[in-house]
C-alpha positions as CSV (number, residue, x, y, z in Angstrom):
1,X,66.3,19.6,37.1
2,X,67.6,18.4,40.5
3,X,71.4,17.9,40.4
4,X,73.0,14.5,40.6
5,X,73.6,13.5,44.2
6,X,76.9,14.2,45.8
7,X,78.0,12.6,49.1
8,X,80.7,13.5,51.6
9,X,81.5,9.8,52.4
10,X,84.3,8.2,50.3
11,X,83.3,5.9,47.5
12,X,83.2,2.4,48.8
13,X,81.3,0.6,46.0
14,X,84.4,-1.3,45.0
15,X,84.4,-2.9,48.5
16,X,80.9,-4.2,48.2
17,X,80.3,-7.8,47.2
18,X,79.4,-8.1,43.5
19,X,75.8,-9.2,44.2
20,X,75.2,-6.2,46.5
21,X,76.6,-3.9,43.9
22,X,74.1,-5.2,41.4
23,X,71.1,-5.4,43.8
24,X,71.5,-2.7,46.4
25,X,70.0,-3.5,49.8
26,X,69.6,-1.0,52.6
27,X,69.8,-2.0,56.3
28,X,66.4,-2.9,57.7
29,X,64.8,0.2,59.4
30,X,65.3,-1.2,62.9
31,X,69.0,-1.5,62.3
32,X,69.6,2.1,61.1
33,X,70.6,3.2,64.5
34,X,74.4,2.7,64.4
35,X,77.1,4.6,62.6
36,X,78.2,1.4,60.9
37,X,74.7,0.6,59.4
38,X,74.3,4.2,58.2
39,X,77.8,4.2,56.8
40,X,77.1,1.0,55.0
41,X,73.9,2.3,53.5
42,X,75.6,5.5,52.3
43,X,78.1,3.2,50.5
44,X,75.2,1.5,48.8
45,X,73.9,4.8,47.6
46,X,77.4,5.8,46.4
47,X,77.8,2.5,44.6
48,X,74.5,3.0,42.8
49,X,75.4,6.6,41.9
50,X,78.7,5.4,40.6
51,X,77.0,3.0,38.2
52,X,74.8,5.9,36.8
53,X,78.0,7.9,36.3
54,X,79.6,5.0,34.5
55,X,76.7,4.8,32.1
56,X,77.0,8.5,31.4
57,X,80.8,8.2,30.9
58,X,80.2,5.6,28.3
59,X,77.9,7.8,26.3
60,X,74.4,7.7,27.6
61,X,73.4,11.4,28.0
62,X,72.1,12.8,31.3
63,X,68.9,13.9,29.6
64,X,68.2,10.3,28.5
65,X,64.8,9.2,29.8
66,X,66.0,6.0,31.5
67,X,69.2,7.4,32.9
68,X,67.3,10.4,34.2
69,X,64.7,8.2,35.7
70,X,67.3,6.0,37.4
71,X,68.8,9.1,38.9
72,X,65.5,10.5,40.1
73,X,64.6,7.2,41.7
74,X,67.9,7.3,43.5
75,X,67.4,10.9,44.5
76,X,64.0,10.4,46.1
77,X,65.2,7.2,47.8
78,X,68.2,9.0,49.4
79,X,66.0,12.0,50.2
80,X,63.5,9.9,52.2
81,X,66.3,7.8,53.8
82,X,67.9,11.1,55.0
83,X,64.6,12.1,56.5
84,X,64.5,8.9,58.4
85,X,61.6,7.4,56.5
86,X,61.2,3.9,58.1
87,X,58.7,2.7,55.5
88,X,59.6,0.5,52.5
89,X,59.8,3.5,50.2
90,X,63.6,4.2,50.3
91,X,64.4,0.5,49.5
92,X,61.7,0.2,46.8
93,X,62.7,3.5,45.1
94,X,66.4,2.4,45.2
95,X,65.4,-1.0,43.6
96,X,63.6,0.9,40.8
97,X,66.8,2.8,40.1
98,X,68.9,-0.3,40.2
99,X,66.4,-2.1,37.9
100,X,66.9,0.5,35.2
101,X,70.6,0.7,35.7
102,X,71.0,-3.1,35.3
103,X,68.9,-3.1,32.1
104,X,71.0,-0.3,30.6
105,X,74.2,-2.0,31.6
106,X,73.0,-5.1,29.8
107,X,72.1,-3.2,26.7
108,X,68.5,-4.3,27.0
109,X,66.1,-3.0,24.3
110,X,63.4,-1.8,24.5
111,X,63.7,-0.4,28.0
112,X,60.5,-0.1,30.2
113,X,58.7,3.2,30.5
114,X,56.4,2.2,33.4
115,X,56.4,4.1,36.7
116,X,55.4,1.7,39.5
117,X,53.6,3.1,42.5
118,X,56.1,1.7,44.9
119,X,55.2,1.2,48.6
120,X,51.5,1.4,47.4
121,X,51.9,5.1,46.8
122,X,48.6,6.9,46.0
123,X,48.2,7.9,42.3
124,X,47.9,11.7,42.8
125,X,47.1,14.4,40.3
126,X,45.8,12.4,37.4
127,X,45.9,15.6,35.3
128,X,49.7,15.8,35.7
129,X,50.1,12.1,34.8
130,X,48.0,12.7,31.6
131,X,50.0,15.7,30.6
132,X,53.3,13.7,31.0
133,X,51.8,10.8,29.2
134,X,50.8,13.0,26.3
135,X,54.5,13.9,25.7
136,X,55.6,10.2,25.3
137,X,55.8,9.2,21.7
138,X,55.8,12.8,20.3
139,X,58.8,14.3,18.5
140,X,59.2,16.8,21.4
141,X,59.8,13.9,23.8
142,X,63.5,13.8,22.6
143,X,64.0,17.2,24.3
144,X,61.7,16.7,27.3
145,X,62.6,13.2,28.4
146,X,64.6,14.2,31.5
147,X,61.8,16.4,32.8
148,X,59.1,13.7,32.0
149,X,61.1,11.0,33.8
150,X,61.6,13.0,36.9
151,X,58.1,14.4,36.9
152,X,56.7,10.8,37.0
153,X,59.0,9.8,39.8
154,X,58.1,12.9,41.8
155,X,54.4,12.1,41.5
156,X,55.1,8.7,43.0
157,X,57.1,10.4,45.7
158,X,54.2,12.7,46.4
159,X,51.7,9.8,46.5
160,X,53.9,8.1,49.1
161,X,54.0,11.2,51.3
162,X,50.2,11.5,50.9
163,X,49.7,8.0,52.3
164,X,52.1,8.5,55.2
165,X,51.6,12.1,56.3
166,X,48.7,13.5,54.3
167,X,48.6,16.5,51.9
168,X,50.7,18.9,54.0
169,X,53.8,16.7,53.4
170,X,52.9,15.7,49.8
171,X,52.4,19.3,48.5
172,X,56.1,20.2,48.1
173,X,56.6,17.2,45.8
174,X,53.4,18.0,44.0
175,X,54.9,21.5,43.4
176,X,58.1,19.9,42.0
177,X,56.1,17.7,39.7
178,X,54.0,20.6,38.5
179,X,57.2,22.5,37.7
180,X,58.6,19.5,35.9
181,X,55.5,19.1,33.8
182,X,55.6,22.7,32.8
183,X,59.3,22.4,31.9
184,X,58.6,19.2,29.9
185,X,55.8,20.8,27.9
186,X,57.9,23.9,27.2
187,X,60.9,21.8,26.0
188,X,58.6,19.6,23.9
189,X,57.1,22.6,22.2
190,X,60.4,24.1,21.1
191,X,62.2,20.8,20.4
192,X,64.1,20.8,17.1
193,X,63.8,24.6,16.5
194,X,67.0,26.4,15.8
195,X,68.0,28.4,18.8
196,X,67.4,31.7,17.0
197,X,63.9,30.6,16.1
198,X,62.7,29.7,19.5
199,X,61.8,33.3,20.6
200,X,59.5,33.5,17.5
201,X,57.5,30.4,18.6
202,X,53.8,31.0,18.6
203,X,50.9,29.6,20.6
204,X,52.9,28.8,23.7
205,X,51.0,27.9,26.8
206,X,52.0,28.6,30.4
207,X,49.9,27.0,33.2
208,X,49.2,27.6,36.8
209,X,46.7,26.0,39.3
210,X,45.1,28.3,41.9
211,X,43.9,26.3,44.9
212,X,41.1,27.4,47.3
213,X,40.3,26.5,50.9
214,X,37.3,24.2,51.5
215,X,34.0,25.7,50.6
216,X,35.6,29.1,49.9
217,X,35.9,31.3,46.8
218,X,37.4,34.6,47.9
219,X,40.8,36.0,47.2
220,X,41.9,35.5,50.8
221,X,40.9,31.9,50.5
222,X,43.6,31.1,48.0
223,X,46.5,29.0,49.3
224,X,49.6,31.1,49.4
225,X,51.9,28.7,47.6
226,X,49.4,28.4,44.8
227,X,49.7,32.0,44.1
228,X,53.5,31.4,43.7
229,X,52.8,29.4,40.6
230,X,51.0,32.4,39.2
231,X,53.9,34.6,40.1
232,X,56.3,32.3,38.3
233,X,54.2,32.5,35.2
234,X,54.2,36.3,35.2
235,X,57.9,36.3,35.9
236,X,58.6,34.1,32.9
237,X,56.4,36.3,30.7
238,X,58.4,39.4,31.8
239,X,61.8,37.7,31.5
240,X,61.2,36.2,28.1
241,X,59.6,39.3,26.7
242,X,56.3,37.5,26.0
243,X,52.9,39.0,25.3
244,X,49.7,37.5,26.8
245,X,47.3,36.8,23.8
246,X,44.6,35.2,25.9
247,X,43.9,33.5,29.2
248,X,41.6,30.5,29.8
249,X,40.3,29.9,33.2
250,X,38.5,26.7,34.4
251,X,36.8,26.7,37.8
252,X,36.4,23.5,39.7
253,X,35.1,22.2,43.1
254,X,35.6,19.1,45.1
255,X,32.9,16.4,45.6
256,X,32.0,17.0,49.2
257,X,28.7,18.8,48.6
258,X,27.5,15.8,46.6
259,X,28.4,14.7,43.1
260,X,26.7,16.9,40.5
261,X,25.4,19.4,43.0
262,X,24.4,22.8,41.6
263,X,26.1,24.2,44.7
264,X,29.5,23.0,43.4
265,X,28.8,24.5,39.9
266,X,28.1,27.9,41.5
267,X,31.1,27.6,43.7
268,X,33.4,26.8,40.8
269,X,32.0,29.8,38.9
270,X,32.7,32.1,41.8
271,X,36.3,30.8,42.1
272,X,36.8,31.5,38.4
273,X,35.5,35.0,38.7
274,X,37.8,35.6,41.7
275,X,40.9,34.6,39.7
276,X,39.6,36.7,36.7
277,X,39.5,39.8,38.9
278,X,42.9,39.0,40.3
279,X,44.4,38.8,36.8
280,X,42.8,42.1,35.7
281,X,44.4,43.8,38.7
282,X,47.7,42.4,37.6
283,X,47.3,44.1,34.2
284,X,45.7,41.3,32.0
285,X,43.2,42.9,29.7
286,X,39.7,41.9,30.7
287,X,38.7,41.1,27.1
288,X,41.5,38.6,26.8
289,X,40.2,36.4,29.6
290,X,37.6,33.8,29.1
291,X,36.4,31.4,31.8
292,X,34.2,28.3,32.3
293,X,33.2,26.4,35.4
294,X,32.8,22.7,35.7
295,X,31.7,22.1,39.3
296,X,32.9,18.6,40.5
297,X,32.9,16.9,37.1
298,X,36.7,16.7,36.7
299,X,38.2,15.4,39.9
300,X,42.0,15.1,39.7
301,X,42.3,13.5,43.1
302,X,39.9,10.9,44.4
303,X,41.0,10.3,48.1
304,X,38.5,7.4,48.3
305,X,40.5,5.7,51.1
306,X,40.5,8.8,53.4
307,X,37.8,8.8,56.0
308,X,38.6,11.4,58.7
309,X,36.8,14.6,57.6
310,X,39.6,17.1,58.1
311,X,42.1,14.8,56.3
312,X,39.6,14.2,53.5
313,X,39.1,18.0,52.9
314,X,42.9,18.5,52.8
315,X,43.4,15.5,50.5
316,X,40.8,16.9,48.0
317,X,42.5,20.3,47.8
318,X,43.7,19.8,44.2
319,X,40.1,19.5,43.1
320,X,39.3,23.0,44.5
321,X,41.1,24.8,41.8
322,X,41.0,27.3,39.0
323,X,43.3,26.1,36.2
324,X,44.9,29.1,34.5
325,X,46.3,28.7,30.9
326,X,48.1,31.7,29.4
327,X,48.5,31.6,25.7
328,X,51.5,33.8,25.0
329,X,53.7,34.9,22.0
330,X,56.8,37.0,21.7
331,X,56.1,40.7,22.2
332,X,56.4,42.7,18.9
């Protein structure tokens, strides 16, 4: 999880008017050019952070879904403010943090679990949203709530970046969201188990998404950072002494050759075969790998508002994937 924000400026929340402390307002973007305006905005962030700390000090745990979500909204707001984002996103994300803080301070119940797409952020990676949504309401949510909350916020963060600067700027936050989803699923699986029993858990899944360049299916056409997710899965298998029982591969293609085109089916098959060969080279037994290919039938990113051809191809990158699911268990 990302750490709670720390700032070098002194805490000035006590000097703010009471109304501002409850509803934090940043200087308008055009005014963020003086030391005084920036200093005042930092004091707003500090005051909001102090309210989160006070909630924790009075007994609400850091892992609590709503406290974690307030913290992550604050984190992404401050991150984009520090990067000189002049859109409405920093203020809107800050308001979401303050909204949750205010409800917790008032002792409201039930607290909301919605995740607004602030600043008209694109809803990216529907598959990740669904995986997070599936954890809500399960017994494992008690252990996974911090990762779920921050995964949802990072997906909004990524959607905002996609709108503003396209996929190249969105992908780091997509990666953060993917990692948080994986963490949440792992925490939910083992929730409630005695510590000594967790290593004996069976039927654990580790996931990775291998992304391909447009209309390509070779090993050299895999995005480098996508291979890193595969590396992390193998590293975890080694570090935790796990055994690979089976691997399921699902090949996919984007929609640019035409919905339902046989070309896309064949392309998704070749991609799955490429990843299968890569896994075999890394020591995965061939008979433990099964694969299927779905062409363009399961698009996780629509990009309907993108018109420029190069930008559209980049936006549709998450659809050009092979989903890898390792089913693992403790090595004997």
